[in-house]
BAVEXLO-945063 format. One record per residue: x, y, z of N, C-alpha, C, O in turn. Coordinates in steps of 0.02 Angstrom, whole numbers, plus 32768, in hexadecimal, padded with zeros to 4 digits. Each point is the difference from the previous one (the first is absolute). Example, Ala and Ser with C-alpha at 12.3 -4.5 7.8 and 13.67 -1.06 7.14 Angstrom:
// BAVEXLO-945063
82947EE481867FD3803B8000802D803C800080347FFF8021/7FBA80367FBB802A803B80037FD980378025801980378008/
This chain:
// BAVEXLO-945063
085E242201FF802A7FC87FF17FD87FBE800B7FDE7FFB8033/80267FD57FA07FDF7FC38003802C7FCC8028803D80007FFA/7FA37FD6802E80227FCF80277FE37FBB7FEB7FC47FF77FFF/80687FD87FEF7FEA7FBF7FF680047FD58041803480028022/7F9A7FDB7FEF80007FDB803F7FD67FBE7FF57FD57FFB7FD4/803B7FD480587FE07FC07FFD7FD07FF68038801480098039/7FAE7FE57FBA7FCE7FFC80347FE17FBD800080077FDB7FD0/7FD5801380657FE17FC0800A7FC17FFA7FD77FCE8022800F/80307FB67FBD7FC67FF97FD67FCF7FCB80207FC380097FFD/80567FC3801F7FD67FCB8020802A7FE08035803E80068000/7FA07FD8803080257FE3803680197FB97FEC7FD97FD87FE5/80678018802980197FBF7FED7FE37FC680287FED8009803A/800F7FBE7FA97FF67FC28022803B7FD47FF8800E7FE97FC9/8018800A806F803E7FDD7FF88037802D7FE68003803B8011/80287FAA7FC88034802A7FE07FE480317FD27FDA7FEC7FD5/80358054802D7FE680317FD4800B7FF17FB5802E7FDC7FEC/7FA580427FEC80067FFC7FB4800080477FE47FEC802F8021/802B7FD77F9F800480437FE27FBD802780038000803C800A/7FC67FA27FED7FC180207FFD7FEC802180437FD280298001/80517FC680377FF38022803E801B804780047FF480218032/80307FF87F9B8020803E80007FEF80267FC47FF47FE27FCB/800B805F803A7FF3802B7FC8802D803E8000800B801E8035/80117FF67F918029803B7FF87FD7803A7FEA7FE07FFC7FCC/8020803C80597FD980397FF3802880407FFF803A80008016/7FAA80347FD18020803F80027FD7803380267FC380037FF7/805E802580357FDB80348025802A803E8001803D7FFE7FF7/7FA3803A8015802380418009801E7FFC80487FE57FE1802D/805680447FD9801F800880407FEA8040801F800380357FE2/7FE57FC4805C7FE1803A802280398030801880387FE9800D/7FBA80597FFA8031802F801C80147FF080427FD87FE98028/806780237FEA801B7FF0803F7FE18027803A7FEE803A7FF7/800B7FAA80437FEA8021803D803E8006802C80337FE07FF5/7FC88049803D80358008802F80167FBE80207FD77FD88017/806A801C7FEA801C7FC1801C800A7FCA7FCE80217FCE800F/7FC3803B7FB480077FCC7FCC803A80087FD1801980387FF7/7FFE7F937FEC80327FFF7FCB7FE47FD97FC47FD97FD18007/803D80437FC17FF07FDB7FC080427FDD7FE88035801E7FF9/7FC27FA07FFA803B7FDC7FE97FF57FE27FBB7FC87FEE7FED/806D800C7FEE80037FD97FC8801C7FBE8015803B7FFC8013/7F9D7FCF7FEB80137FC0801F80337FDD7FD27FFE80027FC3/80307FE0806180377FD97FDB7FFD7FB9800C800B7FDA7FD1/7FE5800F806D80027FB680127FC27FF2802D7FEE8027802C/7FF57FA27FC77FCD7FE2802A801D7FC4802880267FD87FE4/7FC98021805A800C7FC180247FC17FD57FFE7FCB80188015/80377FAD7FD47FC57FD57FF780017FCF803B802D7FD68005/7FA1803080297FFF7FDA803C7FC67FD280067FC880127FEE/80447FB0802D7FC97FD080067FC9801580307FC67FEA7FF8/804A804180397FCD801680357FC780277FD97FC780028019/8045801B7FAE7FCC80227FDD7FCA7FD27FEE7FC780177FFC/80447FA97FF97FD07FD27FEB7FC4800080317FC67FFB7FEC/804C800980567FC77FFD80327FD380427FFB7FC57FFF8012/805880367FD67FD9803D7FF97FCF80007FC87FD4802C7FFB/80347FA17FD67FD37FFB7FC67FC27FDA80107FD27FFF7FD8/802B7FE080627FC47FDD80177FD480328027801880338017/7FAB7FBE7FF07FD3802D80257FFC7FEA80497FCF7FE58019/806D802B8008800B7FF080457FFE803F802F801380377FEA/7FD87FC180537FFF8037803080317FF480398008802A802C/801B7F997FD380257FEB803B804B80007FEE80247FD5801A/7FF580587FBB804680067FF3801B803E801A7FDB802B8016/80687FDB7FE88021803D801D7FFF803B7FCF800F80388013/7FDF7FBA7FAE7FF680357FCF7FBA7FF77FDC7FEC7FC77FF7/7FF1806B7FF77FBE7FFC7FE37FFF7FDF7FBE803180037FDB/7F967FDD80157FF57FDF7FC27FFF80397FC87FED8039800C/802A7FB47FB97FFE802A7FC67FB87FFD7FE17FE87FCA7FF0/7FF78071800A7FBE7FFD7FE280067FF27FB48034800C7FE1/7F977FDA80047FFD7FF97FB7800B80447FDE7FE080328012/804B7FD07FC08015803E7FE0803680268023801680367FEB/7FFF7FAE804D80348021802780477FEF7FE8800D7FCD7FE1/80208061803080477FF87FEC801D7FC580277FF27FF7803C/80367FE07FA180237FC580208038801F8027802980247FE2/7FDB7FD1805E8034801E802C80447FDF7FF880067FC47FF3/802C8063801680467FE58002802E803680197FEC803A8007/80557FB18007803280308010801A801C7FBF80087FDA7FD0/80058065802D801E801E7FC1803D802980158005801A8037/80287FE87F998039803080057FFA802C7FC27FFE7FE97FC7/7FFF805880477FF880327FC98029803C800A801480108038/7FFA80137F908028804080067FCB803980047FD280047FD8/80388027805A7FD38036800E800580337FC7803780147FED/7F8F80007FF57FFF80307FC97FDC803D8019800580337FDF/7FD47FCC805A7FE1803A801C7FF77FF4804A7FF07FC78014/8018806980157FFA7FF980467FDE80388026800E803A7FF4/7FC67FB480377FE680328032800B7FE680457FDB800F802F/805A7FCA7FD880147FE5803C804980178011802D7FF37FD7/7FE0802E80618041801D800C80387FC98008803B80128000/7FB47FAF800780317FCD800780167FE57FBE802D7FD57FFD/7FB580437FCD80117FEA7FBB800880397FD07FDC80328003/80537FC77FD1800480327FC780027FDA7FBF800A7FC38001/7FEC805E7FC780037FDE7FBF80457FDF7FF78033801F8010/7FCF7FA47FD7803E7FDD7FFB800E7FD08035802A7FD47FF7/7FB48031804280087FD380367FE07FBC7FEA7FDE7FFC7FCD/802E7FD0805D7FE27FBD7FF17FD27FF0803A80157FFD803A/7FAF7FF97FB77FCC7FF280357FEB7FB77FFB7FF87FE47FC9/80007FFE80707FE97FB980067FC08003802A8000801E8036/7FCA7FC27FB37FC57FFF80277FD07FC67FEA800C7FDF7FCD/7FC3801780597FD07FC87FF57FC580217FD97FD3801D801F/802C7FDE7FA17FCE801E7FD67FE17FCE7FD17FCD7FE28012/804E80147FB17FDE7FCE7FD6801F7FFC7FBA803180217FEF/7FB17FB47FEA80167FF07FBC7FEC803A7FD17FCD7FFC7FDE/805B8039801F7FF380377FD4804080257FEE80327FFC8025/7FCD80277FA2803D801F7FE78015803F8025803B80128002/7F938011801D800C803880277FD87FFB803F7FC87FE77FFE/80518030803A7FDD7FFD8042800180428020803280247FFF/7F957FED801F7FFD8039803080027FE080477FD07FE08016/8066802B800D800B7FE0803F7FF680328039802480328003/7FAC7FC1802A7FF28030803980367FF7803480237FCE8003/7FE28067802780327FFF80337FF47FCB8035802F7FEB8021/7F927FFF7FE87FF17FCC803380027FB97FE57FEA7FD28023/802E80257FA0800C7FBC7FE6802C7FDB802E80378017800E/7FB47FAE800B80267FE2803880477FE77FEE802A7FF4802B/7FE080067F9380447FE97FEC802680377FDB80317FF17FDD/7FBA804D802B801F80397FD98048800B8019800D8008803C/80217FF97F948047800B80128025801F7FC77FF47FF17FC5/803A803C804D802F801D7FD2803B7FD67FFC80288000802F/7FE07FDA7F9B80357FCF7FFB803F801E7FE27FFF80217FCC/803A7FD38058804080187FE9801F7FC77FD480197FCD8017/7FE180407FA780117FCE7FD0804E80037FF1801A80357FF1/80097F93801480437FFA7FEE80057FF77FB47FE07FD47FE4/804880557FFC80047FFC7FB680187FBD7FE77FF17FED7FC7/80357FEE8063801B7FC37FEA7FD47FC3800980107FCA7FE9/7FB9804080387FD47FC680137FC180017FD37FE280357FF6/800D7F947FEF7FC57FF87FD47FC1801D80257FF47FF3803B/7FE680357FA17FC1801D801E7FD17FC780177FDD80088032/80227FC27FA97FD47FC9801480107FE480487FD37FE68022/806D801F7FF480127FEB80457FD8802780367FF47FE68036/7FF980577FBA7FDD802680327FB77FEC80087FDD801B802B/800F7FB77FAC7FBE7FDF800780067FB880177FCD7FDE800B/8071800B7FFD800D7FB9801880297FFD803B7FE880108037/80597FDC7FC2802B7FF58039800D80428027800A7FFF803D/7FF680387FA2800B803F80237FBD8026800C7FFF80398017/7FCA7FA47FD87FBC801C800F7FDE7FDD803680217FE6802D/7F9D80177FD27FDB7FE3803780067FB380077FF27FE38034/80217FFD7F95800F7FB88008803A7FF5802E7FFC7FDA8030/803C804A7FC0803D7FF8802A7FF48019804780167FE08030/7FC780597FD67FEF801B80407FD77FD5802A80097FFD803D/7FC97FDF7FA37FD47FD1802480297FC5801A7FF57FE88037/803A80017F9E80297FC4801780288015803A80057FDB8030/801B80617FCD802D801880367FD9800A804080147FE78034/7FB3803E7FCA7FD8800A803C7FE67FC0801D7FFF7FF7803D/7FEB7FDD7F977FE47FC0801980327FD580267FF07FE58035/804C80167FB180347FD7801F801C8023803E80067FE18034/800D80617FC78021802280357FD3800F803A80137FF48039/7FB080267FBA7FD6801480377FCD7FCB80147FFA7FF0803B/7FE37FF67F967FCA7FD0800E801F7FBB80117FEC7FE18031/8042800A7FA8801F7FBD800B80398001803480177FCA8015/80018072800280368005802F803A7FD47FED801D7FDF802A/7FF480207F9680357FCF7FE88043801380218010803B800C/80167F9080038045800C8018802F7FCD7FDF7FEA7FCC7FE9/80538044801680337FD67FE37FFF7FB8801C7FFD7FF6803C/80057FDA7F9980007FB980147FB77FE27FFD7FF87FC38008/7FD480677FED7FBE7FE67FFD7FFA7FD57FBD8025800A7FD0/7FAC7FC880327FE87FE07FC37FC280247FE67FCD80018022/8036801B7FA37FC980287FE57FE27FDF7FBF80247FF57FD0/7F9E7FFE80307FDE7FE17FC97FD780357FDF7FDE80268023/80237FDE7F9A7FDB80317FDC7FD87FDC7FC6801B7FDC7FD8/7FA4803280297FD77FE37FCC800080337FC18013803A8007/7FD87FB07FC1800380267FC2804580207FFC8008803C7FF7/802C7F9880108041801A800C8021801E7FBF8036801F8003/7FAA7FD77FC48018801F7FC57FD8803A7FEA800B801C7FCA/7FC37FF680607FD6803A7FEF801C80418019803880048018/7F9B80317FE0801780458009801D800A8048803880188009/7FA07FD58029801580098048802C7FCA80148034800B8020/7FB87FB57FCF80267FC6801980497FFC7FE6802D7FE88023/7FDD802F7FA080447FFF7FE6802D802D8026803B7FF18008/7FAB80488010802680328028800A7FE6804880368006801E/7F937FDD7FFD7FFF7FE7804580377FCC8007802A8006802D/7FD77FC97FA780327FCA80058045801A7FFD802B7FE58023/7FE4804E7FB48045801A7FF980118029803E80397FFF8017/7F9680258006800E8028803E80137FCF8039802F800C8027/7FAA7FBB7FDB80117FD0803780457FE77FFA80227FF78032/7FF57FFD7F8F80467FE97FF880328036801580327FF38021/7FBE80497FC9802D803C80108005800B804A803380188018/7F977FD6800E800180078046801C7FC280287FFB7FFD803E/80217FD37F9D801F7FC880227FD37FC7801080107FD8802C/7FB680217FB27FCF7FCD801080057FC87FCC801C800A7FCA/7FC97FBD80467FF77FC97FCD7FBC80117FDC7FCD80078021/80347FFF7F9F7FC780147FDA7FE47FC87FD780237FE67FD5/7F9F800780367FDF7FCA7FDF7FC9801E7FD57FD48022801B/802B7FD37FA47FCB80177FD57FCF7FCD7FE980167FC97FEF/7FAC804480107FCD7FD57FE57FE680207FC17FEE803B7FFF/80107F9D7FC97FF080197FBF7FE57FC97FD780007FC68015/7FE5804C7FAE7FEA7FCC7FD2803B7FE27FD7803880188004/7FB87FB57FD780367FDA7FDA802A802B7FD7803D7FF98002/7FA480367FD8802A80287FD2802880368020802480247FDD/7FD87FE3806480208036802280337FED80368024802B801A/7FDE7F927FF6802B7FEC8038804B800C7FEE80278012802C/7FEB7FE37F95804680087FEF80188048800C8038800C8016/7F9B80247FDA80138044800B80088013804B8027802B8012/7FB27FB280188000800E804480467FF4801F801A80298026/80037F9F7FC980427FEF801B803A801A7FD1803980068016/7FB580097FAC803280197FD1800880498002802780188029/7FB7800E7FB08004804880007FF3801E8042802380308011/7FAF7FBA80177FE98023803F802B7FE4803A7FFF801D8036/80257FAD7FC180327FEE80357FE67FE3803D80257FFE8031/7F9C7FEB7FD37FE77FE5803D801E7FB9800B80177FE07FD1/7FE98009806E80207FC280127FDF7FC37FE580227FCF7FF0/7F9B8032800B7FDB7FC67FE97FBC80167FE37FE380338012/80077FA47FBF7FBC80107FE57FD47FC38001801A7FC97FF8/7FA8803D80117FCF7FCC80037FCB800A7FC97FE180357FFB/80157F997FDF7FCF80047FC67FBD7FE6801E7FF57FC4800A/7FDF806F80037FC37FEB80237FCF7FD97FD27FD07FE18018/803D80217FA67FD27FE27FD280107FB47FF87FD37FD87FF5/806E8015801080127FBB7FF180187FD8803C80077FC37FFD/80068061803D80197FD9803C7FCD7FCB80137FC680108008/804E7FB27FFE7FD27FCD80127FE5800780467FC97FE9800F/805D8036801E7FEF8011804680198048800C803B800A800E/7F9A80297FEE801580438004801E800F8044803380238005/7FAD7FC380308014800C804480497FE4800B802A8020801F/7FE17FA57FC780427FDF8007803380247FDC803880098018/7FB6800F7FAA803180247FD5801580428022803B80137FFE/7F978011802180118040801F802A7FF1803F80318023800C/7FBD7FAA801B80217FEE803A804F7FEE7FF0802E80148024/7FDA7FC87FA680407FEC7FEA802B80417FEB803B8007800E/7FA080287FCE8022803E7FEE801680298039803180247FFC/7FA97FD6803A80158024803E802D7FD9802D800A8010803B/80137FB97FA780327FD680247FE37FE3803E80217FFB8034/7F9F7FF17FC57FE17FDB80397FEA802C80377FE47FE68031/8026805C7FCB7FEE802C80377FC080257FEE7FEC80017FC5/7FF5801C806A7FC5802A7FF2801580417FE3803A80148008/7F98800F7FD6800E80447FE57FF8803180357FCE80028024/806380277FE27FFC803980317FD380377FE57FDC801F8027/80267FEC7F977FD780337FE17FE27FE07FBD80237FE27FD7/7F9B802680247FE17FED7FC07FE0803F7FE17FD0801C801B/804B7FFA7FAD7FE7803A7FDD7FCD7FE97FCD80137FE37FCD/7FAC802880407FCB7FE27FD97FE480317FCD7FE780358011/801F7FB77FAF7FE3802A7FC97FC37FDF7FE27FE2801E7FD3/800A7FA680437FCF7FD97FD97FC57FEB802A7FC97FFD7FE5/803F7FF5805A7FC87FE780287FEF7FB87FE9802C7FDD7FE7/7F96800E80227FEA7FC07FE680267FC4801D80157FFF803A/7FF27FD07F9C801D7FBD80138047800D801A80137FE08031/8014804B7FB28045800680168005801F8045802A7FEA8028/7FAE80457FE67FFE801D80467FE87FC78030801E7FF68034/7FAF7FE67FBA7FE87FC9802C80397FCF800B80087FE88038/802080077F9480347FD18005803A8019802D80237FD98020/7FE680697FE08036801E80257FF38000804C802F7FFD8028/7F9480077FEC7FF08009804780207FCA802D801B80118034/7FE27FAF7FBA80237FCD802D804D80017FF780257FE28027/7FF380417FA680447FFE7FF48028803D801E803C80097FF4/7FA1801F8033801F8038802180297FED803F7FEC7FD38025/8049804D7FE880227FFB803C7FDB801A803B7FD6802B7FF6/80367FBD80477FDF801F80398010804B8000803980157FF7/7F9480138014800980478002801180207FBE801C80367FFC/7FD27FA67FCF800C80187FBB7FD480397FEE7FD2800D8027/803580167FA27FDA80367FEB7FE77FF67FB780287FF77FD2/7F9B800B80267FE480007FBA7FEB80477FEC7FD980218022/80437FF67FA57FF680417FE97FCF7FF97FC580107FE57FCC/7FB78033803F7FC77FFC7FCD800080397FD47FE880358013/80337FC57FAE800980357FD17FC77FFD7FC97FE480337FED/800E7F907FFD7FCC7FFA7FC97FE07FC0800480187FD28022/7FAD80277FB97FD97FC37FFD7FED7FF07FB87FC67FF57FEF/806F800B7FE67FF27FFD7FB97FDB7FC17FE97FDF7FFF7FCC/80287FCA805F7FDD7FC37FEE7FB6800680017FDC7FD87FE2/800B805C80427FB6800A80057FE580397FD67FC380097FF8/806D80207FEC7FE6803E7FDE7FD17FF07FC47FD380277FF1/80377FA27FEE7FD27FF27FC87FC47FD680157FD87FEE7FD5/80208001806B7FCE7FD480197FC0801F80157FD07FDC800E/802C80677FF77FC7801E801A7FFA7FF3804B802E800B8027/7F957FDB7FEC7FF97FF08046800A7FB2800C7FF77FE98038/801B7FF27F98800C7FB78006804A7FF7801280267FE67FD7/7FEF8031806680458001801580107FBD80267FD47FDA8015/806C801D7FF0801E7FC3801F7FED7FFE804C800480328024/7FE87F917FF27FEE7FF68045803A7FE1802480157FC97FEE/800780588044803B7FEB80247FF17FC5802F7FCB7FFB801F/80667FD97FE67FF87FC5802B8031800080397FF57FE08034/804480457FC4803A7FFB803080048041802C8036800E801B/7F96801A7FEC8007803D802380117FF58049801D802B8021/7FD17F9A7FFA80117FF28043804A7FFA800D80177FFF8039/800F7FFB7F90804B7FFB8009801D8042801880368003801E/7FA580327FD480198043801C80067FFE804A802F801C801D/7FA17FC0800480047FFA804880387FCB80138028800B802E/7FDA7FBD7FAC80347FD0801180458019800380277FF0802C/7FE8803B7FA08048801C7FFB800280498019803380217FF7/7F997FF880297FFC8044801B801A80327FCA802C8029800D/7FB77FD27FB9801680287FC77FDB80427FFF7FC580058010/8060802E7FDC7FE180447FF77FF080037FB3802C7FF57FD7/7F96801980177FEC80077FBB7FDF80457FF87FCF800F8022/804B801A7FB17FEB80437FFB800080177FB880337FF97FDD/7F968024800B7FF980217FC18018804780067FFF801D8036/801680007F93801A80427FFF7FF580237FBC7FF67FDF7FCE/800B805F80327FFF802D7FC2803B802F800680058027802F/80277FD47FA2803F802480087FF9804C800380298022801D/7FA27FF77FC47FF7804B80057FED801880418000803C800B/7FED7F9780277FF28013804380408004802B7FFE800D803D/803B7FE87FA1804180048026803180327FDE803A7FF27FF0/7FA9804B80068025802F7FDB804180198026802F801D7FE4/7FCF7FD7805B80418011802780397FD97FE980398015800C/7FBF7FB37FD280357FD47FE68013800E7FB7802F7FE47FE4/7FAA80497FFF800B800A7FB7804380167FEF801D7FE47FD1/8002804D8051804380187FF080347FC68009802C7FF87FD6/7FCE7FE18060802E7FCC800C7FFA7FC97FCC80327FE67FE8/7F92800880067FF77FCA7FCE801B80187FBC80267FDD7FDF/7FC88060800D801980147FBE804B80087FFB801D7FF17FCC/80028026806C80498005800180207FBC7FF7802C7FF77FD6/7FBC7FD78052801E7FBD80007FF67FE17FBA802F7FE67FE3/7F92801C80037FF37FE37FC18029801D7FC7801A7FDC7FD5/7FEC8067802A802680227FCC80497FEA8005801E7FF47FCB/7FFF8007807080447FED800680097FB97FE480307FF47FDB/7FA47FDF803680077FBA7FEB7FF67FF97FB380227FD77FE0/7FB0805180037FF27FFB7FB88040801C7FDC801A7FE17FD1/7FFE80578043803780227FDF80427FD78006802A80027FD3/7FDF7FDB8063803A7FD3800B7FFD7FBE7FE180307FDA7FFF/7F9480177FE47FF77FBF7FE37FEF7FC680307FF97FC77FE9/7FFF804780597FF07FCE802E7FB77FEB7FFE7FEF7FC88014/7FE380647FD27FB87FF47FF87FF180047FB9800C80347FE1/7FD97F9880037FEC7FFC7FBA7FB780157FFA7FD57FE38021/801E804F7FB77FBC801C7FF57FE47FDC7FC7800C80137FC7/7FCC7FB480457FE77FD97FCB7FBE801C7FE97FD58010802A/80217FF77F947FC680247FE37FE77FDE7FC280267FE07FDC/7F99802580177FE47FF27FBC7FDB803D7FEC7FD180158021/8045800A7FA47FEB80427FEE7FD87FFD7FC180167FE47FCE/7FAE803A80327FD8800A7FC28002804D7FF0800F802A802A/7FE37FE47F99800480447FED7FBB801D7FE17FDF7FE07FD8/8010805B803E7FC3801E7FE27FC27FF5802E7FF97FCA801C/7FDD80667FEB7FC27FFA80277FD67FC67FE97FE17FDD8029/801D80197F957FD47FCB7FE580187FB980167FD97FD07FFF/8065802B801580177FBB80187FF07FF28048800C7FC98018/7FD98069800B7FF77FFD80487FD07FC6801580127FD7802B/7FB380247FB87FD47FC9801380217FBB7FF67FFC7FD4802B/802580247F9D80237FBC7FF480337FF0803580057FC88019/8024806F7FF880337FF680367FDF7FEA8042801A7FD48023/7FAF804A7FED7FDC7FEE803E7FE47FB87FFC80067FD9802F/7FDC80167F997FE57FBD7FF480367FCB80067FF77FCC8021/804380417FBF80397FD0800780177FF8804A80107FC98017/7FF0806E800B80137FFD80497FCF7FD6802680147FD38025/7FAB803A7FD07FD07FDC80287FF77FB57FE97FE37FD78025/803780187FA080007FBB7FE980417FDD8014800A7FC77FED/8023805C803A803C7FDE801780367FF67FC980287FD38005/7FD780587FC8802E7FF77FC8803B802D8003802780007FD0/7FE48028806780358032800180347FF080357FF17FD9802E/804B80437FCE80347FFF802E8014804680137FFB802D7FD6/801B7FDF80668011803F80197FC680337FFE7FC57FEE7FFD/804E805180047FCC803680007FE2800B7FBA802380097FCE/7F9B7FF680327FDD800E7FC37FF880487FF57FE18021802A/803A7FFC7FA2800480497FF97FE980127FB6800C7FDB7FD1/7FD3805D80297FEF801F7FBC8025803F7FFB7FF9802B802B/802E7FDD7FA18025803B7FEF7FD680217FCB7FEF7FE17FCD/7FFF805F803D7FD580257FD3802180137FBD7FDE800B7FCE/80647FFA8032802480127FC380357FC97FF3801B7FE38030/7FF2800E7F92802E7FCD7FF1804A80157FF8802C7FD67FF4/7FE0806B8011804480197FF3801F801D803D803180257FFD/7FB07FC8803E8018801C803F80147FC780307FD77FD4800C/8064802C800D80177FCF80318014802180437FE87FEE8036/804680437FC380158024803D7FEF80497FF77FEB80187FCB/8020800B806D7FF9804A7FFC802B801E7FCF7FEC80317FE1/804F7FB68015802B801D7FCC7FDF7FF97FBC8003802F7FD8/7FDC7F9780187FDD7FF97FBF7FC780347FFC7FF6801D7FCB/7FE57FEF806C7FCB802E8001801680477FEF7FDF80257FDB/80577FEA8041801880457FF78018800C7FB7800480397FE9/800B7F907FF4801680057FBA7FC380007FD3800480197FC8/7FC47FCC804F7FC87FF97FD67FDE803D7FEE7FCE7FFF7FDB/
């Protein structure tokens, strides 16, 4: 069986371009013990992958070699299994790459047998019900120690993780303040229901705008998806004993080693702030709790799963480029087939 996959043709400088990627065909190797073969249905397109395309040795995941598969979370239907935890027809989620079929080993750190609800769009299992939603939940509940009545500020508040984080904060009884670009602020307070939104691109005084949105109080929790100037701006705006949850640094992902130099780090001491980075997959003991809560909220309509969806493996590089250029809202997703939305559709196909 032939497998189409997208590999790294050249290393990007700044925002990636189409020539950085190449679509190739390869044979699929026979399965070994513990492995499953999936027909992939949905890709999650994540900004953190941009850092893996540089030749860096100081990241939490290894750099992609030239000619290497572009990594991503995939959701696929199992078509062959040598793993006792999976049988053909099951749905496997794992961290593999941009390819139409995947051989997923048992030790894949994100390997999971996903129990798909027939009434829920399959794309949701790569977004609000996938690792974006799980990341938001773990970050707020465990790392941010969020409690009812807190003021919670979220950057990239219309993005994949931020859109879920702001909604969770509201559902938990907090004041939710979103930071977003001009074309996204209306969605933050509209569809997503946050209490206030700050346009970081047009605010004449970003610090004053955020403080006003927080009703003149310091932020108890800052959920940071961007780093850079916005993180630096937030440090003096934290409440005493506030918590900064470091989830992403997208402001620097296209910058190589020319990253933002912080000026306000001393404010961590002034306000006795706890600042902690985290990786959601290191908190697997919370997985069942997070998935149950997120599923209940999505099915009840309390949590909006915002997505931008492209179709076909050929569209994957463009979807990633648009994400890294800041042109997307919600979770960026690639659906491998254009006639499948839910499990029910798949069973009819």
